N, C-alpha and C positions, 0 to 999 in steps of 0.2 A: 848813648850813641858815644862810640871812644872819637878820643882826638889824636887820632894816629894816621900820618900818610899812608894811603895803600902803597905807594911805588919806593919811597926811601924810609917807611916806617919811625920817620923822626914823629916825636911826642915831645910830652910838657918835660921842664925842668924845672927843679927847683933851687929857689937861691933865700938869699937875705937882702933885706932893703936896709943899707943904713943909713942912720942919720946923722946929722953934724955932731951930736953928743955919742954917738958910735953906738946907740941904741940899734937893735938887730931886730927885726919882723919878719916871721916868713915869709915869701912870695912865691908865687906859680907863674911859671910864662907858657904859654900854650902856642902853638904854630898858627900859625894864618890859613885854615884849612879852605877851600871853596871845592864845590863841584866840576866835574869836567866832564864832560861826554867825549867818548873815544869812539870813532867810527872807524870799522875795518873794512878794506877792500871789498869783502864779499857783502857788505851791507849791515854785518852785525853791527849794536852799538852797545857800548858799556858805560855806566856812570862810573866814576870814581873818586872820592874824596882826596884831594892831592894837596899839597903844601903850596904856597906861589913859586916857590923856586922849582919844581918840578914840572908846574905849570908853563913857567917861562919856556923849560928847558923843551917838553913838549910842542909848544908852537913854533919852536926853534928846527926843531928835529923836522916835525911834522907828523 
């Protein structure tokens, strides 16, 4: 199961966690994906994995 938003294509980022002594450890940041069911006017339903930003936009637009 890939961690990619079906609408905007957002996926994981790579970076470093930097301590006070400036040691660096690799870190991965993954998007907060949730399942959202979209119902069309003709009654068809589609379930997508979307990030929370896209979910907020879908709820606002309708």
